[in-house]
N, C-alpha and C positions, 0 to 999 in steps of 0.2 A: 444659413444656406443648407439646402437639401443636397448632401454629398453624394448619395447613391443616384439621384436623378441627374445631377450635374455630370457625373462621370458617364452615365449612360447617354446623355446628349452629346458629349464629345466623342464617344466611341462611335456613335451613329454619324457624326459629321466625318469621322475617318473611315466610314464604310465598314466597320467592324473587321478591319484587316487583321490578318493572323498575328502580326508582330505587335499589336496594341495590347499592352499589358496594364493591368490595375490591381491595386491591393487597398484593403480598408482596415482600419483599426477602430475598436471602440474602447476608449480610456475614460473612466469615471464619467460616463454619460456623454462624452464628447467624441464625435465620429471624425476621423481623419482619413482622407482619401488621396491615393497616389495614382497617377496615370502617366505612362511613358511608353516609347517604342523600344521594345528589348532588343531589336535588331541593331540600333545605332547608339545605344547607351551602354555604360559600363555596369553590368549587373552586379558585380562583385562590390563596387563602391555603393551601389544603391542598397544592397543587403547589409553590408558591414557598417557604413557610415551614416545611412539615413533611416532604413526601416527598423533595423534591430535596436539601435539607441532610442528611437521614439517608442518602440513596443516595450523596452524594459524601463522607461522613464516612469516614475512613481509620483511626481508632483502634479501641480495643477496645469492642465493643457490649455494653452492660449496661442494666439498667433504670434505675439512677441516672443514667447518662449521658443517656438519652433524656429523663428527667424535667428535667434541667438544661439540655439542649441545645435542646429544642424549647419556644420561648416565644412563640407568636403571640397567644394570648388566655388564657382560663381553663384552666389545667392542673391536673389532680387525680388522685390514686390512688383507684381505685374497687374495689368487690367484684364478683364475678361476677354476683351478683344484680342489680347496677345497670347492667349493660351495655346491656340493651335500652332502658331508661329514657334513658340518655345518647345512644344512637343516635337515638331518636325525638325527642329535643330538639335535634337538629342538631349533635351532636358526632362527632368521630372517635375511635373506640376503637382503641387500639394494643396488640397482643399481642407477646410476645417468648418465643422457645423456651427460653432459658436461666433463665426467671423465671416464678413463678406470679402475680406482680403484674400489674395491668391498669392502663393509662393512658387517661385521657379528656381530650379537648381541645374546648372549646366554640368552634365556628366557625359558629354558626347564621347564616343569611342568607336573607331572602326579600323579595320586593317589597312596599313599603308605600307608601301615599300620604302626601304632606306634609300637615301641619296646615293647614287652610283653614277659612273661615267655614262653620259648619254651616248646612244649608238649613232646619233646623227652628228655629233661633235667631238670625235676622238682627238686627243692631243698627244704630242710626243713629250712635251714638257708642260708643267703648269698644273693647276687645280683639276682634279678628275671627278668632282662631285657635280651633280646635276639636279635640277629641280624634279620634284615628284608630283603626284596628283593632289596632294594635300597642301592647301593653301597656307596652313599654319607652318608647316615645315619650310615652305618657300619663303615666308616671311622671316623665319629664323635664319635661313641662309643669307638673306640680305642683311639682317641685323648684325651677323657676325662680321660683316664687312664695313659697316657704318656705325662706330661707337660714338655717335654724335646725336644731340638732340634735334638736329635739323632734318633727320630722316622723318618724312611725313607719310603715314599710311592711312588712307581714307577708304571707308567701305560703301559699297552700293549693291543692290540686288536687282538682277535683270532676269526677265523671263516670267510669264504669267503663271505657268505650271511649275517650272523648276525652281524659280527664285534663286538662281545661281549667285553665290557671293563673289563680288569682283572687288579687288583691292587696287586702288590707285596709289602708286608709290612714287615719290619724287624728293628732291633735296630743297628744302625751303631756303630761299636766297640764291639758288642756282638755277632751278627750272623757271621759265618765264610764266608769270601769272596768267597771261592771256591764253597760252596753250593749255594750262591746267583747267581754266574756266571753260575753253572750248571742248576739251575732252569730256568734262563732267556733263556739259550741256548735251553732247551727242549721245552719251550713255543714258541720260535721263530720258531722251526722246526715243530710245529703242522700244518699239512695240513688237514683241515676238512671244511665241508661246513658250520657248525654252532655249537655254544655252547650255549645251552639254560639253563644249570644248572652246577653247580660246579662238579657233579658226572661225567660229560662228560670228565672231565680232569684226572680222577683217573687213568685210564689205559695208558693215553698219557704222563703222567710225572713219571711213575714208571720205575725202572730198569728191572723188570721182569713182563711184563704185562699179561703173560699167567698164572702166579701163582694165586692160589685161596686165598692166604694170603693176608690180608690188609697191604698195604705199605705206606699209607698216612693218617695222622690224620685228623679228622674232628669234628667240633663243632659248636653249635648254640649259645654259651654263650661267650660274650666278655671277661669276667674275666678269663675264661679258655684259650682262645687264647692269652690274655696278659701274663698270667702266663708262657705259653710256649714260647712266645717271649722273655721273661726275661731270659729264659735258653738257648737261642741262635737259636731258631727255626724261620722259615720264614713262614708268613701267606700269603695265596692266596685268596683275596676277588673277587668273581665273581659277576658281575652285574646280577640282577634278581634271585639270589639265597641267602637264609638265612644261608647256610651251608659254613663256612669258612674252607679251607683246611690249614694243616700245615705240613711242613716237616723239618728235618727228623722225622721218626715215629718209635718207638719201641713198642713191644706188651704191656709192662706193663703200657703204657698210658691208655689203655682201662680198665686195672684192677683198676686204680685210679678213684675216683669220686669226684666231687666238694664238696660234703658233708664231705669228709674225712678231709678237711682243715678248717672246721667249727665246729669240734667236738674234743673230747679228743684224743690225739695221740695213746693211748693204745686201745681205742675202735676202732680206724680207723684200727689198725694193726689187731685186731680181725676180723673185717668185711672183711678185704682183704683175710685173711685165709679162711673165709667162702666162698668168691668168688672163690678162687682156688679150694676148695673142690666141689663147684657147677660145675665149669668147667669140672673137672674130672669125676664127676657123670653124667653129660650131655653127655659127649663124650663116656665114657666106659660102663655106666650103662646098656643100653639095649643089647650091644654086649656081656657083661659079663653074664647076665641073660640067654641069648640064649646058650652060651658056656657051662654054668653050667648044664642046662637042657639036652643038646644033648651029651656032652662028659664027664662031671666031676660031675655028680649028686652024686657020692659016697662020695665027700668032704663035702656035704651039711650036716647039722645037721639032725638027723633022724626025729624029730618031724616036722622040716620045710619040709623035703622031702615028709612026708605023706601029709602035708597041700597042697603042690604044686601038688602032685598026685591027691588028691581028687578034686582040683579046675580045673585041666585040662584033666581029663579023659573023658569028654563029648566033648571036643573041637576037631573038625575034622581036624584042620590044625596043621602043624608043628609049633614049637615055633618061627622059623624065619618068616614064612608067617604071623603068628598071630601078632607078633610085627610090622612087616612091614605094616600090614593092619591097626593097630591102629595108628601107627606113621603117615601114609598118611592121616588118617581120622582126626587127630589132625591138621595137616598141612592145610587140606581143610578148616576146620572150622576157622583156624586163618586167612587165606587169605579171606574168606568170611567176617569175622568180621572187617577186615581192610577197605573193599571196600563198605560195605553196610552202609546206614545211621545209626546213633547211636541207634535209637529205634528198627530198624530191626536187628542190630548186637547183641543187648542184647537177643532178642528173638531167634536168631540163636544159640547163646551160650547155652541158656537154653534147646533148642531142642536137641542139640548136646550132652550136658552133661547128661540130664535125659533120653531122649528117646533112642538115638543111644547107649549111654553107658550102661545104665541100662538094656535096652531091649536086647542088644547084649549079655550081660552076662547071663541073664535069658534064652535066646534062645540057649545058648551053643555054640555060634560062637567065643566067646572071653572069656578069663578067667579073674577073679578079679586081680590075681597077675601081669599079663601082663599089664592091665589097669594101676595099681598103678606104675609099673616100668616106662611105657612110660610117664605118667603124671608128675611124679617126675622129669624125664630127661628133659622134655619140659619146665617145670617151672624153673628148674635149670639154663637152657641156657640164661634165660632173666635176671639173675643177672648181666651179662655184655651184654646189648643189642646191643652195637656197634659191637660185635663179633657174633651176633646170626646166620648170614648167613653162616659164616665159620664153627661154631661149629655144626650146623645143617647137613651140608655136612659131616663133620667128623663123625657125629652120625650114618648116614646111611653107610658110609664106614666100620666103625667098627662093625656094625651089620652084614655086609656080612663076615668080617674076622671071627667074633666070631662063625657064622654059619658053616663056612667051615673049619676053623683051630683050633677052640678052644682057651683056654687060652694062649697057647704058641704063637698062631698066633696074639692074642691081644698084648702080650708083644713084640713080633717082629715088629708088626705094630707101636706101640708107639715109639720103638727105631728108626725106619725108619723115622717117622714123626718128631721127635725132631732132627735127623740128617739132615733132609731136611730143617727144619726151621732155623737151624744154617747156612745154605748156603745162606739164603735170606738176602739181605741189600739194602737199598735205600738211596741215598745221604750219603753214608758212615757210616750209622747207622745199625749195626747188629740187626736182628729182635728180637732176645731173649735177648739182652743186657738190664740190667747189670747182668743177670744171667749167660749168655753165650755169650761172654767171662765175666767171674766174675769180677766185679768192686766194690770193698768194699765200696767206698765213695758214689757211686750211689745207693747202697742198703739201704741207709738211708731213702730213699723215694721209696722203691721197694715194695716188699711184706710187709716188716716191714716199720713202719713210726716212726720217731723220732721227738722230738719238733723242731720248725723252727730254734731255735738258734744253734742248733747242725748241721744244714745243711749249712755249711760255704762255701763249694766248689761248683763250677759250675759242671754240668754233664759232665762226660768223656764218656758216651755211644756214643756221636756223637760230631762233630766238632763245637767249638765254640771259641771265642778269649779270654776272661778273665778267670782267675783261681779261684778267690774268689767272693762270693756273699755278705758275711759279713765281715766288717772290725774287724779282731780279736783284734787289739790293743784298739780299742774303746770299744769292748765288754768287754775286761778285765778291763778297767778303770770304766766302769759301774758297773761291778760286785764287784770291790774293794770299790767303793762309796756305794753300797748296803750294803756290809758287814760292813762298818764302821758305817752306819746309825743304823744297827741292834745292 
C-alpha cells in the first residue's frame, strides 16, 4: 500500500479541512500512516497510547503487531470503504505499507455537559437529573435504571449529510414486536438531508403528519422514559438532542406529571382534575366570553352585565377584535421573553404588564374584563406545557367560532374536535385512550390515580406483551403476613 498517496486521497475526499490531521512514521523500511480529525478525537490518547508507543517500538513492524500492540479503546479491522465513516466518527485510521489491511481505533472525544435538572421539567421531589446532548450519556442514564439483560439498544443512522445516530431502546418481552418493527420500518424509510434534533423525527414517524395533534411522547427525564418503557413503550434517543421520544403516545401522558408519583395519590387526583379544568378554561374561555357578549348577554346575571357594560362602553372595538388584540399581545410578549437574555426578558415582562396593559385600559383601547379573561386563559394553558402549542391553536379557533356562531357553535366545535381526536392513532394507540375507547383498568392511572399496589395490570391502551405488573399471589401473601403481625 502506498501510504502517502492513500492519506492524500482521503484528505482530498475530506476537502482538506483544517481539522484533518495526519502523521507518518518510517520504521525499518515500513511506512505507517495515521489520519484522524483532531477536533473530535482525544489527542492525548493518540499521542500517549498510539503514536509514541509505535514510534518507540524496536521490533518487526507488521499489521498483526499493530493490532495487538495498540489497545487504547475499540480496535477493529476495516475495509477501505469504511475509512471515511470511521474518521468522521472520531476514529484514528492506520495504514501500513507492507499490508493492504486497515486498522481503526475509536478515540472519540468532545465536550458534553453533565446531567442536570431539565429546565422544562422541574420537580419538587424525585430524580433531578436529565438527558444531555450526548447519546452515550443518555444510554448510561437508562442503563442505571435497568440492571437487566432485557434492555435492548439498537442503532440506526438517519440523514444523508449528518448521518445522525439514533438509538431505539425497549424492553425485550415487554414492548410489542409489531410496534418495534413498524418504528424501524419508518426510520429506515426516512429520506432527509439531515437530522440535527429529535424534533426533526416527529412528523417523519407519525401516522398522520399533517395533524396538529401531538402523536409522539417526549421527555428530558430518564425516570419518565424508564417508566414508559416499563409499560411497553419504545424510546428513541437521538444524538445531539436532550429530548428522548417515546411511542406509542396517548393524550393522558401529558396530563400526568412526575410529581404525581412522589405525592399522595388523592392529591395527585385532585391536581389532575385541576389540569383538566385548566385545559377547558384555556380552550373555551375566550371564545365563551365573546359569544356571551355578542349573542347571549341576556343569560348573564344582571349585576355582572352592568359591570361588563360599564367596562366596555368606551372600547372602540368589537369583543372579538379586542380579545384577538390582547391574545396577540400576550403571544408577542411570550415570544420576546423566550428569546431575550434573562435580564432583558424580565424588563420586557414588566413593560408589557404595567405599561401596555394598564395604559391600554386607561386609554380605553381594551377593557379590564377582557384582559382578565385572556390572562387566565394564557396562564391556564401552561398547566400542561407539553400541549401549549396545540391548546393555543385551539384557543384561536374557538375564539373565531364563538364570534361567528355563539355558544351553539362552540358546542358543535367541541363535538367535532372530540370526534376528530377519536380518529387519530399512532402505532396502534388511540389518541384519547383510555377514555375513548373506555378502558377501566387503565383509568386507575388516568384522570384518577390509585395507589401503586392497585395498578396490577399492564396498560391496554396500546400493544404490549405481558398482562400483569404486580405478582398478585406474592402481594396476597405479604398482606396475610402483615395482618398476622398486626
